[in-house]
N, C-alpha and C positions, 0 to 999 in steps of 0.2 A: 504494500500500500504506500502511495505517495500522496502528500497533501501540500496545499499552499493557500495563502489568504490574500484577499483584496479588501480594502475598506473605503467606503465613500462617506464623506462628510460635506455639508454645504460649504463650509469654510475652505476646505482643502481639495475638494474633488476626489478623484480616485487615486489611491495610494497602494502600491504593492508592498505588503508586509513580509511575504516570503514567496519565493519563486522556485518551482521545481519543473518548469517547462511543461505544464499540464494543459496548455491552451487547447490543443487538438485531441488530447487523449483522455481527459477527465470524463468519467461517466456520471458523476454526481456533483452538484454544487448546492451546498446548504446556504440559504440566504435568510439571515435574521436582521430585522431592521425596524426603524420607525414607520408606523402605519402610513403617514402622509407621504413618505418617500416611496414605499413599496407599491402604492397604487398608481404611481406615475409611469408612463410608458418609456420615457427616456432612460432612466436607470436600468430598467429591465432590458432594453435593447442593447445597452452596453454589455451587460452580463452575458446575454445570449450571443453577441458577436465575439466576445472574448472566449467563451466556452461553447462552441457551436454544436458539439456532439454530446452534451451532458443533459441529464434530467436536472432542471432547476427547481428546487423545492425549498419552502421555508415559511415563515410567518412573521406577523407583527409582534412587537415585544413591549415589555415595560423596562427595557434596558438590554443592550447587546453586549455579549462577552467576546472579547478578542484577546486570547492568551490571558494575562492577568489584569487586563484593563476592562473597565465597564464604560460603555458609551450610551448616550441617550438620544442622539439625533443623527443616526448613521445607518449604513447598510454594511454588514459584515458578511463577506462571501468566503466560504471555505470549499475549495475544490478538492475532490478526492478521485484518485485513480486506483482501481482495484486490479491486481494482476490476475487473480483467479477466483473472483467472487462476483457472480451475477447478481443484479438487483432488479426489482420490479416496483414501479410506483403506481398506486391506484388511488382514486378519489371518490367521494360520495358527497352529494349535496344534502344539507339538513334544513328542513322547512321550519321545524319547531323543536324545542327541547324535549317534548314528549316523544319524539321519534328517535331519541338517542340510542336506545337499545337496538332497534332495527338497523340504524345506520352503522353501528359498530359491527353487527353480524354481516351486513351486506358488504361492508368494506373488506373484511377479511375473506369473504367468500370469493372475491375477485382474484385473490392471490393464488398463484400456483403453489400447491402444498408440497410437492416432491422436493426434498432437500432444503426446505425452508428452515433457516437457523434462527432468525430473529426478525421482529417487526418493530419499526420505529414509527410512532403515530404523532402527527401534528394536527391539532384540531382548532376549529372555531372556539373562541374563548368565552363567549357570553351566551349565545343562543344554543346552549348545550347543557345536558346533565352528565357530567363527567363520569360519575359512578355507573350510570346506566350504559354509557358508551363502553366502559371497560367490561361490564357484564355481557354485553353483546359480543364483544371481541372474545372474551373467555369462552362463551357458549359455542362459538364457531370453531375456535382453535382446540377446544377440549383440554386446555392447559398443557398442550404438548410442545408449545413454542413460547419462548420468552417475549415479552412486550414491554417497551418503555416509551417515553415521549412526554408531551405536555400540551397545555392549552395556550393558545396565542394570547398576547397581552396588548394593552393600549395605554402605556404608562400607568398612572393612577386614575385615569379618566373614566374607565368602564363604559365607554360609549360604543365603540366598534372595533372589531379585530378582523384581520384578513389573513388568508392563506395564499401562498405563491405556488403555482405548479405550471411551469412553462408559459407563464403570462404574468402581467402585473397582478398584485394581490386583489382578491375578491373575498367577500364575506360568505358565511354559512357553508363552509367547506371543511370536510375532514379528510385527511390524507394519510396514507400508510406507505412506508418503504419496506419491502421485503428483501432480506439478505439471505443468500443461498450458498450451500456447500459446506464442506468440512475445512476449508482453508481460512475461514473467518472465525476468530475467537471473540466473544462478546461477554463483557461483564457489566454489572450494574449494582448500584447501591443508593439508598435513600435514607436520610436522617433529618430530624428537625432540630430541636434544641430549645423548645419553649417550656416554661414552667406553668403547670396548672395550679389553680387556686380556688378556694371555695369548696362547696359540697357537690357531689354528684346529683344531677337533677334528671328526673325521668321525662322523656319525651311523651307527652300525652295526646298531642294532636299534630299531625303532619301529613303532607301529601307529596310523595316523592322527595324533591329537594327543597320544598317549602315548609318552614317550621312555623306553626301557629301557636302552640301551647307547650309550656314546660311546667311540670308539677301542677297542671290545671290552671296556670296563669298565662296571660298573653305574653308570648315570647319576646316581642320587641320592647314592651314596657319593662320587663325584667332585665333585658340586656342593657337598655338605656340607664337603668338604675345603677348598674355596675360601672358603666362607662363614665358617668358623671359629665364633666365638661366636654369630653370627647364625643358625646352623643350628637352634638351640634354639627359635626362633620361627617356623619354617616352618609353613604356607606363606606367611604374611603378610610375613615378612622377604624372601621372594623378589622382592617388588615393588621392592626396592632393588637387586637384581642380576638383571636380565633377561638373555636370550640374544639375540645377534645371529645371524640365520639367513641364510645365502647358499645358494641353490639353483643347480644346475648351469646352468640356463637363464637366470639373472639375475645381473647385476652389482650390483644395488641391494639392500643388506641390508634385511631386515624384522625388527623386534623382536618377540620372543615372551615372554610373561609366564606364570609358573607359577600355575595355579589350585589344584592340590592335589598331595599326594604320597602314595605308597603304600609305607610302610615295609617291609611283608612282601615286596613284589615288587621293591623298590628302584627304582621308577619315578616319573616326574613327568608330570602331565597339564597341558597348556598350553591357552591360549585358541584356538590354531590349530594346524595340522598342522606336524609336524617330520619331513619325509620322510627315509627311508634314502638315504644318498648325499649329503645336504646337509652343510654345514659350519656349526658353531656356535662362538661365542666369548662368553665372559662379558663383561658390561658393568657399569659403575658410574656413579654420578651425577657430573656436572660442573655445578654450580649455574648458572654464567654461561651455559653452553651451553644448558641447559634453558630459561632465560629468553629467550635469543636464538632458540631454536627456535620459541617462541610468536610472536615478532616475524616470523620468516621465514614461518611458516604464514599469518599475517595478510597479509603482502606477496603471497604466492602467490595467496591467495584474491581479493585486490583487483585483481590484474593482469587477470583475466578479465572484470572489470567496467569495463575501460578506465580504471581508477583513479578511478572515481566512488565516492562514499561510499555504502555499502549502506544499505538501509532496515532490514535485520534481519541479525544474525549469530548463528548457533548454534555455540557453542564446546563441543567434546567433548574433554576432556583426561583422561589416565589417572590413576587413583588413585595409582599409584606416584610420579608427579610430585608430587602433593600431599603424600605422606608424606615425600618427600625434602626438599622446600622448606619444609615446616612453616609457621611463621608468616609466611614471606616469599612464600608461594605466590601471593598477589594481585599480585605484581610481574609475573607473566606476563600477567595481565589488563590491567594498565596498559600494557604493551607493545603488546598487541592494540589497545587504545583509541587509542594514538598513531598507529597505522597506519590504522585504519578511520574515524577522525573522531568528533567529538562528537555527531553527529546519529544515529549508528547505535545501535539498541537491541540490547543484548547479553544473551543468555540461554544456557543450556546446563547441563552437568553433568560431574562426574568419574565415569569409566566403568571397566568391566572390559575394554574393547577398543574400538577406533575403526575405522570403515570409510571408506575414501576411495581414489581412485586414487593411485598412487605419485607420478606426475608431473602438473603442471598441464596442462590441456587433454586429458588422457586420460579415457576413460570406464570402462575396465576397473578395477573396484574390488578392493581387497585388505583383509584384516584387518591392522590395526596394533595394537601395544601400546606404551605409554609415550610416546605422541606427543600433541601438541596438534593437533587436527584442527578446522578451521573451515569452515563453509558459510555463504556470504553470499548475500543475496537483494536484488534491486532490481527493482521493477515499473516498466515504462516504457509509454508510449503510442506505438503504431506507426500 
């Protein structure tokens, strides 16, 4: 595997960050960028002319990752040449979040199953129920293939996200990249780092990813009580106070982030399901634990590569982590670099949700929020 990177900013135009002469031979270009730039024809035309034989895929973000640097008004292009690894890219349109399960199943159904090693998913970030999407994916794959990825972002605006597939970014798309064969090794890890506080509260009324009542009380009113002055800035301030979710059939908590609130109904809409009968607890930031979580995610991802340095790492971290850590957010990237080694090319983005198995070596994927999720790739000769 060979990789190289280009970066576009309004101030500096296009800059070559690394060059491996992949212009004519790259099969895949990962494009992570500011939504307003990705929807323009001119930047896409440049990428397409630079890499005429590649599948160009990506999404809008809440911040772009280029090695150890985080950008917020750019396009980061990572070109990849595989020596012995075929890929396949498929897309599905989603009309409403209620269709998330079917879209996940239909997406995977398009992939050729023979020798499929891994699936990377990039999804619409707002008009989606991420946990239903992963359920549809798992249903179709029968947990035989690992899946990672994330939901597109739009800074902290929560207005519109877009997906890129061989054209400028458009909304309401879910995309999957299938990687094939025994020559590609893939590892993954996902960790958070938030502290929970208060008591466990029972979800007494919900519908899919919409939470209405907790302990028989209106959910939004109770949430606002805990947020205090932060409540005035909902829904963006909710990124600082996610919920820890524990379901009856699982001892591993999953973090859920608020996407929107409905003042009239007193409800909150989350990136994934909040089932009736589950227990939730408020969470708050612990800076040191957040940074340590990135380190732990990198360690988990590298273990499955037998501690070899990866060729490529795709980092998908939650926008909430970025808002909490502010100017120190790059520290989580430095921790990842320490684990993965200096030869690994790092790209990725800040997201509205992350997709990964909960534990290393599992294939069953889940939607996560407020985590650093890392997927690493190494191509070998067998």
